[in-house]
C-alpha positions as CSV (number, residue, x, y, z in Angstrom):
1,M,23.9,-16.0,-61.9
2,S,26.9,-16.4,-59.4
3,V,26.3,-17.6,-56.0
4,P,28.1,-14.7,-54.8
5,K,25.9,-12.2,-56.6
6,L,22.8,-14.1,-55.4
7,L,24.1,-13.8,-51.7
8,A,24.6,-10.1,-52.2
9,I,21.1,-9.4,-53.9
10,V,19.6,-11.5,-51.0
11,T,21.7,-9.6,-48.3
12,G,20.4,-6.2,-50.1
13,C,17.0,-7.0,-50.2
14,V,16.8,-8.2,-46.4
15,L,18.7,-4.8,-45.6
16,A,16.2,-3.0,-47.4
17,A,13.4,-4.6,-45.8
18,A,14.5,-4.1,-42.2
19,A,15.4,-0.4,-43.3
20,V,11.7,-0.3,-44.3
21,A,10.2,-2.3,-41.2
22,I,12.2,0.7,-39.0
23,L,10.8,3.7,-40.8
24,V,7.5,2.0,-40.6
25,A,8.0,1.3,-37.3
26,V,9.1,5.1,-36.5
27,L,5.8,6.5,-38.4
28,I,3.4,4.7,-36.8
29,I,4.6,4.1,-33.4
30,P,2.9,6.9,-31.1
31,A,5.7,9.3,-29.1
32,E,2.9,9.9,-26.6
33,R,0.5,7.1,-25.0
34,S,-2.1,7.4,-22.0
35,F,-4.2,4.7,-20.2
36,V,-6.7,4.2,-17.3
37,N,-6.8,1.4,-14.9
38,E,-8.7,0.5,-11.7
39,V,-8.4,-1.5,-9.0
40,V,-10.4,-1.9,-5.7
41,I,-8.5,-2.2,-2.4
42,D,-10.0,-3.7,0.6
43,A,-8.8,-0.7,2.8
44,P,-9.8,2.7,3.4
45,P,-8.0,5.2,1.2
46,E,-6.0,6.7,3.9
47,K,-4.2,3.3,4.4
48,V,-3.5,3.1,0.4
49,W,-2.1,6.8,0.3
50,A,-0.1,5.5,3.0
51,V,1.5,2.8,1.2
52,I,1.9,5.0,-1.8
53,N,3.8,7.6,-0.1
54,D,6.2,5.1,2.0
55,R,8.7,5.3,-0.8
56,E,11.5,3.7,0.7
57,R,9.5,0.6,1.1
58,F,8.7,0.1,-2.3
59,P,11.4,-2.5,-3.0
60,E,9.6,-4.7,-0.5
61,W,6.6,-5.0,-3.0
62,Q,7.8,-3.7,-6.1
63,A,9.6,-6.7,-7.7
64,K,11.7,-4.4,-10.2
65,V,12.2,-1.9,-7.9
66,K,16.0,-2.1,-6.4
67,S,16.3,0.9,-4.5
68,V,14.8,4.2,-3.5
69,D,16.7,7.5,-2.8
70,T,14.9,10.5,-1.1
71,V,15.9,14.0,-2.5
72,D,13.3,16.0,-0.6
73,A,9.6,15.9,0.7
74,K,8.1,16.0,-2.9
75,T,10.7,14.2,-4.8
76,W,12.5,10.6,-5.1
77,L,14.7,8.2,-7.4
78,E,13.6,4.7,-8.3
79,H,16.6,2.8,-9.0
80,I,15.0,-0.1,-11.6
81,E,15.9,-3.1,-12.1
82,G,18.0,-3.6,-15.8
83,S,17.9,0.2,-16.1
84,A,21.2,2.4,-15.9
85,D,19.1,5.8,-15.1
86,P,16.8,6.2,-12.4
87,L,13.4,7.2,-12.8
88,R,13.0,10.9,-11.1
89,F,9.6,11.1,-9.5
90,A,8.2,14.6,-8.0
91,V,5.0,15.1,-6.6
92,A,2.9,17.5,-9.0
93,V,-0.6,17.6,-6.8
94,D,-1.3,16.6,-3.3
95,E,-4.8,16.6,-2.4
96,R,-5.1,13.2,-0.2
97,P,-7.4,11.8,0.7
98,R,-9.1,12.2,-3.1
99,R,-6.0,12.3,-5.2
100,M,-2.2,13.0,-5.9
101,E,-0.3,13.5,-9.0
102,F,3.3,12.6,-9.8
103,H,5.7,13.6,-12.7
104,Y,8.2,11.7,-13.5
105,T,11.4,11.3,-16.2
106,M,14.2,8.8,-17.2
107,G,17.2,10.5,-18.5
108,D,16.5,13.5,-21.1
109,S,14.2,10.9,-23.6
110,F,11.2,9.8,-21.3
111,S,8.8,11.6,-19.4
112,G,5.5,10.9,-17.8
113,H,2.5,11.7,-15.4
114,W,1.0,9.8,-12.7
115,R,-2.9,10.3,-11.5
116,G,-4.4,8.6,-8.6
117,E,-7.8,9.3,-7.7
118,T,-9.6,7.2,-4.9
119,V,-13.2,6.7,-4.1
120,A,-14.4,4.8,-0.7
121,E,-16.5,2.2,-1.4
122,G,-17.7,0.9,1.8
123,P,-14.8,-0.8,4.0
124,G,-12.6,-0.4,1.1
125,T,-11.5,2.2,-1.9
126,R,-11.6,2.2,-5.4
127,L,-8.3,3.5,-7.0
128,T,-8.4,5.0,-10.5
129,T,-4.9,5.4,-12.0
130,T,-3.9,7.3,-15.3
131,D,-0.7,6.9,-16.6
132,S,0.6,9.2,-19.4
133,Y,4.1,9.3,-20.9
134,K,6.2,10.6,-24.1
135,A,9.1,9.1,-25.6
136,E,11.4,11.9,-27.2
137,G,13.1,10.5,-30.5
138,S,12.5,7.9,-32.6
139,L,14.7,4.9,-31.1
140,T,13.6,5.6,-27.8
141,K,9.8,5.3,-28.6
142,V,10.4,2.1,-30.9
143,L,12.7,0.6,-28.0
144,I,9.8,1.3,-25.5
145,Y,7.2,0.0,-27.7
146,A,9.2,-3.1,-28.4
147,F,10.6,-4.1,-25.0
148,F,8.4,-2.4,-22.5
149,D,4.4,-2.7,-21.9
150,M,3.8,0.3,-19.8
151,E,0.1,-0.7,-19.6
152,N,0.6,-4.0,-18.4
153,F,3.6,-2.5,-16.1
154,A,0.6,-0.2,-14.9
155,K,-2.0,-2.7,-14.2
156,D,1.2,-5.3,-12.2
157,W,1.9,-2.0,-10.2
158,N,-1.7,-1.6,-9.0
159,A,-2.1,-5.5,-8.1
160,Q,1.0,-5.1,-6.0
161,L,-0.2,-2.2,-4.6
162,K,-3.5,-3.9,-3.6
163,S,-1.8,-6.8,-2.2
164,R,0.6,-5.0,0.0
165,V,-2.4,-2.5,1.2
166,E,-4.2,-5.7,2.0
167,S,-1.5,-7.6,3.7
168,L,-0.9,-4.8,6.0
169,N,-4.6,-4.2,6.5
170,G,-5.0,-7.7,7.7
171,K,-6.5,-9.1,4.9
């Protein structure tokens, strides 16, 4: 067998394997995911909600947020490092000091819902967050799965929130 023929066969096999791997990924990666995180913050619920609702200051404590544009009292845009499209947030439920919920979207292919619930624990607060998202389209869900760990992002966000609230609370 000639070298060019062998190279063509090997290249064809590699391309076929890659196509099968992509097809399998498209079929098994879920388009929707949801996860729950908890964090105990050494501050009362009112101070936790004050930081969550001080959106213009998000870039001070959220490393990936470059800037925030307020659209109105219930809607804002977060410009994220490395993203061409901003995340658009809208308040869905505001029952402070017990809970708040936000809907969010990025372009036409990614949407989600955030729910935060607080319970006073002594002088502190237990914040339970539920993050749910949906990726529209096969490419979007594969890219999110391959390059962006949403659950880890939510855990980091909660840790950064805890740090920010406690620093403002004198802890």
